[in-house]
C-alpha positions in Angstrom: 54.5 62.6 7.0 56.9 65.4 7.7 58.8 64.6 4.5 55.6 65.1 2.4 54.9 68.4 4.1 58.4 69.5 3.4 58.1 68.6 -0.3 54.8 70.4 -0.4 56.1 73.6 1.1 59.2 73.5 -1.0 57.6 73.0 -4.4 54.0 74.2 -4.1 54.8 77.7 -5.5 56.7 76.4 -8.5 54.0 73.9 -9.3 51.3 76.5 -8.9 53.0 79.1 -11.1 53.6 76.4 -13.8 49.9 75.4 -13.7 48.9 79.1 -13.8 51.0 79.6 -16.9 49.1 76.7 -18.5 45.6 77.5 -17.3 45.6 81.3 -16.8 43.0 80.5 -14.1 44.0 80.9 -10.4 41.2 78.8 -9.1 41.8 75.9 -11.5 45.5 76.1 -10.8 44.8 75.8 -7.1 42.6 72.7 -7.7 45.2 71.1 -10.0 47.9 71.9 -7.4 46.0 70.0 -4.8 45.3 67.1 -7.1 49.0 67.0 -8.1 50.1 66.4 -4.5 47.3 63.9 -3.8 48.3 62.0 -6.9 52.0 62.2 -5.9 51.3 60.8 -2.5 49.5 57.8 -4.0 52.2 57.4 -6.7 55.2 57.8 -4.5 56.0 54.1 -4.8 56.4 54.6 -8.6 58.9 57.4 -8.2 62.2 55.8 -9.2 64.4 58.9 -8.7 65.3 59.1 -12.4 64.5 62.8 -12.2 64.3 65.4 -9.5 61.2 65.5 -7.3 60.3 68.8 -8.8 60.5 67.5 -12.4 58.3 64.5 -11.3 55.7 66.8 -9.7 55.7 69.1 -12.8 55.0 66.0 -14.9 52.1 65.0 -12.7 50.8 68.5 -12.8 51.0 68.7 -16.6 49.3 65.3 -17.0 46.4 66.4 -14.7 46.1 69.7 -16.6 45.9 67.8 -19.9 43.3 65.4 -18.4 41.3 68.4 -17.3 41.6 70.1 -20.7 40.2 67.0 -22.4 37.2 66.9 -19.9 36.4 70.6 -20.6 37.1 70.4 -24.3 36.7 66.8 -25.4 37.3 67.7 -29.0 40.7 69.3 -28.2 42.8 68.9 -31.3 46.2 67.3 -31.5 47.5 70.5 -33.0 46.3 72.5 -30.0 48.2 70.1 -27.7 51.2 70.3 -30.0 51.1 74.1 -29.5 51.4 73.6 -25.7 54.1 70.9 -26.1 56.2 73.3 -28.2 55.6 76.6 -26.3 54.4 75.7 -22.8 52.2 78.8 -23.0 55.0 81.3 -23.4 54.4 82.5 -27.0 51.7 84.4 -28.8 49.0 82.0 -30.1 49.3 83.0 -33.7 53.1 82.5 -33.8 52.6 79.2 -31.8 50.2 77.9 -34.5 52.8 78.7 -37.2 55.5 77.0 -35.2 53.3 74.0 -34.5 52.6 73.6 -38.2 56.3 73.6 -38.9 56.9 71.2 -36.1 54.3 68.8 -37.6 56.2 69.0 -40.9 59.6 68.4 -39.2 58.3 65.4 -37.1 57.1 63.7 -40.3 60.8 63.4 -41.3 61.5 61.4 -38.1 61.2 57.6 -37.8 57.9 56.0 -36.7 59.1 55.3 -33.2 60.2 58.9 -32.6 56.9 60.2 -34.0 55.0 57.8 -31.7 56.9 58.8 -28.6 56.5 62.5 -29.3 52.8 62.1 -30.1 52.3 60.2 -26.8 54.2 62.9 -24.9 52.1 65.6 -26.5 49.1 63.7 -25.3 50.4 63.7 -21.7 51.4 60.1 -21.5 54.1 59.3 -19.0 57.5 57.9 -20.0 56.7 54.8 -18.0 53.5 54.2 -20.1 55.4 55.0 -23.3 58.1 52.4 -22.4 55.4 49.8 -21.8 53.5 50.5 -25.1 56.5 51.0 -27.4 58.9 48.5 -25.8 61.7 50.9 -25.0 63.2 51.7 -21.6 61.9 54.8 -19.8 65.3 56.4 -20.2 65.3 55.7 -24.0 61.9 57.4 -24.2 63.2 60.4 -22.2 66.3 60.7 -24.4 64.4 60.5 -27.6 62.0 63.1 -26.4 64.8 65.4 -25.2 66.8 65.0 -28.4 63.8 65.6 -30.6 62.9 68.8 -28.7 66.5 70.0 -28.9 66.6 69.2 -32.6 63.3 71.0 -33.2 64.5 74.0 -31.3 67.7 74.2 -33.3 65.9 73.9 -36.6 63.3 76.5 -35.6 66.1 78.9 -34.4 67.9 78.4 -37.7 64.7 79.2 -39.6 64.3 82.2 -37.2 60.9 81.0 -36.1 61.9 81.2 -32.4 
């Protein structure tokens, strides 16, 4: 039990600030923070150590935020989620929409598997679930996601969009 408390006190501020950057709502961020740690406690047996605990907690927090977003706005569009995937809430919305449009165009040039993986990540699906649904290892899904983001950033930088 002491280890869980230690993890909570070590990462709660980082997780809270991340959630606040997504929600812009302190009360909702607090609620999602609590849910994140509750879910982490129940999911601890699934933590394989392929990432840091902080990264794992941030993934849980992001997934819970996306679930909450879909409850509040059941008609949330893929393009809105794509904005968040690309920007993580750090850019102006108008610019983000332009970038998201360009990202959609660029993703169409990728193979179906890559498109599927990115679509699933945009929708908040874990790497574990992606690996089960697509038939690739978790690490392969992570690498494809990472490389695609890196490629997207380099193209967008070259085009002076970011």
